[in-house]
C-alpha positions in Angstrom: 22.8 0.1 -19.3 20.1 2.5 -20.2 17.1 2.6 -18.1 14.0 4.7 -17.2 11.3 4.5 -14.0 8.0 6.8 -14.0 5.3 7.2 -11.4 4.2 8.2 -8.2 5.9 8.5 -4.7 4.5 8.7 -1.0 6.1 9.2 1.8 5.5 8.4 5.7 7.3 8.9 8.5 7.3 9.8 12.6 8.6 13.2 12.5 5.8 16.4 13.1 4.5 17.8 9.6 6.6 18.9 7.6 9.8 16.3 7.8 12.3 18.7 8.2 15.3 15.5 6.9 13.4 15.4 3.7 12.1 19.5 3.2 16.3 20.3 3.5 17.9 17.4 1.5 18.3 15.7 5.1 20.2 18.7 5.8 18.3 19.1 9.0 17.8 16.6 12.5 15.1 14.4 12.7 12.3 15.5 15.5 12.6 12.5 17.3 15.3 10.4 18.3 14.9 8.2 15.3 13.7 8.6 12.0 11.5 5.8 10.9 9.8 5.9 7.1 8.3 4.1 4.9 9.5 5.2 0.9 7.1 3.8 -2.0 7.3 4.2 -4.9 4.4 2.7 -7.7 5.7 2.2 -11.4 3.4 3.6 -13.5 6.0 2.8 -16.9 9.6 1.8 -17.5 12.1 -0.2 -18.4 15.9 -1.3 -17.3 17.9 -2.1 -20.2 15.6 -4.9 -22.5 12.5 -5.4 -19.6 9.6 -4.1 -19.1 8.5 -3.3 -15.1 5.5 -1.4 -15.4 3.0 -1.8 -13.2 4.9 -2.7 -10.2 5.7 -1.3 -6.9 9.0 -1.3 -4.8 8.6 -0.1 -0.8 11.6 0.8 2.0 11.5 0.6 5.7 13.9 2.6 7.2 15.6 3.4 10.3 18.2 6.3 10.7 19.7 7.8 13.7 18.4 11.9 14.3 20.9 14.0 11.8 20.1 11.6 9.0 22.8 13.1 6.9 25.9 11.1 9.1 24.4 8.2 8.0 24.2 4.7 9.8 20.9 3.9 8.1 19.2 0.1 8.5 16.9 -0.4 5.4 14.7 -3.0 4.0 12.7 -3.9 1.1 9.8 -5.0 -0.3 9.6 -6.1 -3.6 6.0 -6.7 -5.4 5.3 -10.4 -5.7 3.8 -9.6 -8.9 7.6 -9.0 -9.9 9.0 -11.9 -12.3 12.8 -12.9 -11.3 13.9 -10.7 -14.0 12.3 -7.7 -13.2 12.8 -8.4 -9.3 17.1 -8.8 -10.1 16.8 -5.4 -12.4 14.6 -3.5 -9.8 16.5 -4.5 -7.2 19.7 -3.3 -8.9 18.2 0.2 -9.4 16.8 0.4 -6.0 20.1 -0.3 -4.2 22.0 2.1 -6.0 24.1 -0.1 -8.1 22.7 0.8 -11.7 23.3 4.7 -10.5 20.7 7.2 -10.7 19.1 8.8 -7.2 19.2 5.8 -5.1 23.2 5.9 -5.5 23.2 8.6 -3.8 21.9 7.6 -0.8 23.4 3.8 -0.5 26.6 5.2 1.2 24.5 5.9 4.1 23.2 2.7 4.8 25.1 0.8 7.1 22.9 -2.5 8.0 20.7 -4.2 5.0 18.1 -6.2 6.3 17.4 -7.6 3.2 14.6 -7.9 0.7 11.1 -9.8 0.9 8.7 -10.3 -1.6 5.3 -9.4 -0.7 1.8 -8.3 -2.0 1.5 -4.6 -2.5 -1.0 -2.4 -3.1 -0.5 1.3 -4.1 -3.2 3.7 -4.5 -3.3 7.3 -5.2 -6.9 8.9 -5.6 -6.6 12.6 -5.5 -5.1 14.1 -2.3 -5.2 10.7 -0.7 -2.3 7.9 -1.1 -2.7 4.3 0.1 0.3 1.4 0.3 -0.3 -1.8 2.1 2.6 -4.6 1.9 0.6 -7.5 3.2 0.5 -7.5 7.1 3.6 -5.0 7.7 2.5 -1.9 6.3 -0.5 0.6 6.1 -0.2 3.5 5.3 -3.0 6.4 4.3 -1.5 10.0 3.9 -3.1 13.5 2.7 -1.5 15.9 0.8 -1.8 19.6 2.5 -4.1 22.6 1.9 -3.8 25.4 2.4 -7.0 26.7 4.4 -5.9 29.8 1.9 -7.1 28.4 -0.7 -8.5 25.3 -0.7 -9.0 24.8 -4.1 -6.0 25.5 -5.9 -3.0 24.1 -6.6 -1.1 21.8 -3.5 1.7 23.6 -1.4 4.8 22.0 -2.7 8.4 22.3 -1.4 10.8 22.7 -4.4 14.4 22.4 -4.9 14.3 19.6 -1.4 17.2 17.7 -3.3 15.2 14.7 -2.1 16.3 11.6 -3.9 12.5 11.0 -4.9 12.1 14.3 -6.4 13.2 17.6 -5.5 9.9 19.4 -5.6 8.1 17.8 -2.7 4.0 17.9 -2.0 3.6 18.3 2.0 0.6 15.6 3.4 0.0 14.5 7.1 -0.3 10.4 7.9 -3.7 9.8 8.1 -2.9 6.3 9.8 0.6 4.8 9.6 1.0 0.7 11.2 4.4 -0.7 10.6 6.0 -3.9 11.6 8.9 -4.7 9.5 12.7 -5.9 9.3 12.5 -5.3 12.8 11.1 -1.8 12.7 7.7 -1.2 14.2 6.4 2.1 14.9 2.5 4.0 14.0 2.7 7.5 13.5 -1.0 8.8 12.9 -1.0 12.7 12.1 2.5 12.9 11.9 4.1 13.6 8.1 3.8 12.3 5.0 4.8 13.5 0.9 4.0 12.7 -2.1 5.5 13.1 -5.6 5.7 12.2 -9.5 9.2 10.4 -10.0 10.5 10.3 -13.1 14.2 8.5 -12.9 16.9 7.4 -15.3 20.0 6.1 -15.5 
């Protein structure tokens, strides 16, 4: 069952900049009692078996304990309303770990599946700024961090983080974040974010 997805990923959470969970492969605890996060993928190009899934979006809303590596995550999925039934089925299988790939390593940490909703999803990457909007449930904008010593140079990166999206992550600061979906509600202006390209296959 060959598949491949390539595109861009952005993340917001309620940790301070930089999120210790994402930076350490979930080894370090979150900054607060609960980790609330939005994880958003835009698929620039991709196929799942014979199904083309290019230009589609998937967003996860997450609620987890302070020590994320211990599991007991609660996760809900928003699926792009433009996806056909076949695309929804295939992407749902990948992002729930059923077809292997990075998400298969995450699934054992999830104790409660909050379901899947079809929604209008806008995912925009404009230079250092990235934003995702999911209907009335999610509105997040982040900006990649730059070094004051080299503001026009390459963006700082964290490497070998073991993050499921990509081991190399660009830290970001959240400009605005309002989330109300699957019973998870939080605001996180000024808090942690990440962005990165991703390339998955299975």
